LODOMI-931726 format. One record per residue (C-alpha): residue in one letter; x, y, z; residue number from 1. Coordinates in steps of 0.1 Angstrom, whole numbers, always signed. Layout:
N
+------+-------+-------+-------+-----+
: type :     u :     v :     w : seq :
+------+-------+-------+-------+-----+
:    A :     X :     Y :     Z : NUM :
...
+------+-------+-------+-------+-----+
***
This chain:
75
+------+-------+-------+-------+-----+
: type :     u :     v :     w : seq :
+------+-------+-------+-------+-----+
:    M :   -91 :   -56 :   -69 :   1 :
:    D :   -69 :   -84 :   -56 :   2 :
:    I :   -42 :   -73 :   -30 :   3 :
:    K :   -14 :   -88 :   -48 :   4 :
:    I :   -23 :   -67 :   -79 :   5 :
:    K :   -27 :   -34 :   -60 :   6 :
:    V :    +9 :   -40 :   -44 :   7 :
:    G :   +23 :   -48 :   -75 :   8 :
:    L :    +9 :   -18 :   -92 :   9 :
:    R :   +21 :    +4 :   -64 :  10 :
:    I :   +58 :   -10 :   -67 :  11 :
:    R :   +56 :    -5 :  -104 :  12 :
:    E :   +43 :   +33 :   -99 :  13 :
:    L :   +70 :   +41 :   -72 :  14 :
:    R :   +98 :   +24 :   -95 :  15 :
:    K :   +88 :   +43 :  -125 :  16 :
:    A :   +87 :   +75 :  -105 :  17 :
:    L :  +123 :   +69 :   -96 :  18 :
:    G :  +133 :   +60 :  -133 :  19 :
:    L :  +144 :   +25 :  -121 :  20 :
:    T :  +142 :    -5 :  -144 :  21 :
:    Q :  +129 :   -38 :  -128 :  22 :
:    E :  +165 :   -51 :  -131 :  23 :
:    S :  +179 :   -22 :  -112 :  24 :
:    L :  +152 :   -23 :   -85 :  25 :
:    A :  +158 :   -60 :   -82 :  26 :
:    F :  +197 :   -54 :   -76 :  27 :
:    K :  +189 :   -25 :   -51 :  28 :
:    A :  +166 :   -50 :   -34 :  29 :
:    D :  +190 :   -80 :   -34 :  30 :
:    M :  +163 :  -101 :   -52 :  31 :
:    D :  +159 :  -119 :   -86 :  32 :
:    K :  +145 :   -98 :  -113 :  33 :
:    T :  +120 :  -127 :  -122 :  34 :
:    Y :  +107 :  -128 :   -88 :  35 :
:    L :  +102 :   -89 :   -89 :  36 :
:    N :   +85 :   -92 :  -121 :  37 :
:    E :   +62 :  -116 :  -108 :  38 :
:    V :   +55 :   -96 :   -76 :  39 :
:    E :   +47 :   -64 :  -100 :  40 :
:    N :   +22 :   -86 :  -120 :  41 :
:    G :    +4 :   -98 :   -90 :  42 :
:    K :   +14 :  -135 :   -96 :  43 :
:    R :   +35 :  -136 :   -65 :  44 :
:    N :   +21 :  -132 :   -27 :  45 :
:    V :   +52 :  -111 :   -15 :  46 :
:    S :   +64 :  -119 :   +20 :  47 :
:    L :   +67 :   -89 :   +44 :  48 :
:    V :  +106 :   -94 :   +45 :  49 :
:    N :  +107 :   -91 :    +7 :  50 :
:    L :   +83 :   -63 :    +7 :  51 :
:    Q :  +104 :   -44 :   +32 :  52 :
:    K :  +135 :   -50 :    +9 :  53 :
:    I :  +116 :   -35 :   -17 :  54 :
:    I :  +104 :    -6 :    +1 :  55 :
:    L :  +138 :    +3 :   +13 :  56 :
:    A :  +151 :    +0 :   -23 :  57 :
:    L :  +123 :   +24 :   -34 :  58 :
:    E :  +135 :   +48 :    -6 :  59 :
:    T :  +104 :   +51 :    +9 :  60 :
:    T :   +85 :   +38 :   +42 :  61 :
:    F :   +56 :   +13 :   +48 :  62 :
:    A :   +34 :   +42 :   +57 :  63 :
:    L :   +40 :   +61 :   +26 :  64 :
:    F :   +39 :   +29 :    +4 :  65 :
:    F :    +5 :   +21 :   +16 :  66 :
:    Q :    -6 :   +58 :   +21 :  67 :
:    E :   -20 :   +63 :   -17 :  68 :
:    E :   -39 :   +31 :   -13 :  69 :
:    I :   -55 :   +42 :   +21 :  70 :
:    D :   -64 :   +77 :    +7 :  71 :
:    S :   -81 :   +61 :   -25 :  72 :
:    D :  -101 :   +35 :    -6 :  73 :
:    R :  -115 :   +63 :   +13 :  74 :
:    A :  -127 :   +82 :   -16 :  75 :
+------+-------+-------+-------+-----+
***
């Protein structure tokens, strides 16, 4: 699976777990809702700076953000 899709799916998973809409997450991350939508749908190659904003808005860390992916890749 393409890394852009994997990252987008992980963002969506964590966003929904927090009960956030795309609009509310975009606001917390100080970015445009359309941009966030494109990232979630794997249409954008998110920069590390923007990924950091999203991860902080999701109240997690880079390590935890990628932890699920690492565990499932080893299975």
